[in-house]
N, C-alpha and C positions, 0 to 999 in steps of 0.2 A: 806160670814163671813166678818163680821169689821176689826178682827184681826186675823191672825194666831199663836198667841200665846193663849195658854187655860188661860183662870180667874182663880183666884184661890178659887173660889165660884163662882157656879153657883146653880141656879133653875132646876128643872126635873118637866113636869108637862108629866102626862103619860108617862113617861121613854125618853122625847125631851128634851136636853137641852136647856137654853136659849138661846146659845150661836150660836146652829145651827140656829135661828130665827131670827139673827139681818143680817142689808144687810150695804156690806160698806160702804152709805152714812147716813144710823140713827144708831143710840146708844141704839132704843129702839125696841120692839118688837111688837108693834104694828099694822104696816102695815104685819105682816107675825105672826098672831099667828099659835095658835096650835090647830088644829082641834078634837074636843072631846065631847061627852055624856055627861047628864047633873054631872055627879060625874067625878071628875078627880082626879088623884092622883099625889100630887104633893111632892116633894123630894129635897135632895140637894147632891151636890156634890162636894166636898172642899178639896185642897193638903193642907189648913190650918189644923194645928194642937190641937188648944186652944180652936177649938169651944166646948162648951157645950151646947149651947141651939140655937136653931132657931125659929122664931116665921114668921109665914106664914099670909099673910093678905091679902084684896083685897083692891085694891087702886080707889076710883072710878072717870073715868075719864068723860069729854065731849068735843065731837072731835069736834073742829069747820070746819072745810074740810077735806078732805084725806092728806092732806100736814101739817097740825097742832092740838098737841094735849095740851088741860090743865086739870092737876088736877084737881080735885075740892078739895073744903075747909071741904069738908062731911069729918069722924071721917074713921078711917079703919076701916074696918070691919076686927076681927079676924076671921082665917077660921083655926089655929092649929099650934101645936109647935113640932118639930122633923120631924112628917111628917103629914100630911093630906089627906083626901078623904071628900071634901067639896061637896053638891051638889047644880049648880048652874044655873040660871033661863039663858033662850034663849040669843044671844049675845056675843058682846066679853067683856073680866074683864079681867084686869090689873092686875097682883097676883103680892109683894111685898114677901120679905123674907130677916128678919136682924137675922143676925149672931153677938151671943156677948160669951166672954171668962167666966170664972168664978167668976170674978170680977164684972159683967155686964157690959164688956165695950165694944159696938160697934165694930165689927170687921169686918165686909164684909154687904154689900147692895145688893141685884139683884133683877130686875124683868124679869117677861116672861108674856106674852097675850096668852089668853085661847079665843077661838069662839067654842062657845055652838050649835051646829047645831041640 
């Protein structure tokens, strides 16, 4: 793990949390995705008490090589709110989640990569 301290907000893909997929050398999960089938269950865990809404999206990416990852300028693809079970195509998918409070203020962001086989 990149840190021994738990993050206050994490995405889970089929029960696997994002922090468990990060390495000491990378803040993103692209190199160590959660392997899954076409249906993936997305949830979150948090120690933040004022979250009232979490939105899940797919962030399109293009990999230049195995060491560099670039997000595209494509619009985010909405996957669901609070929890989601989208059907994804084969390959890698970067999932991002945004957590909001009652006033609509952004409290936290996280990402997890899944690899559909």
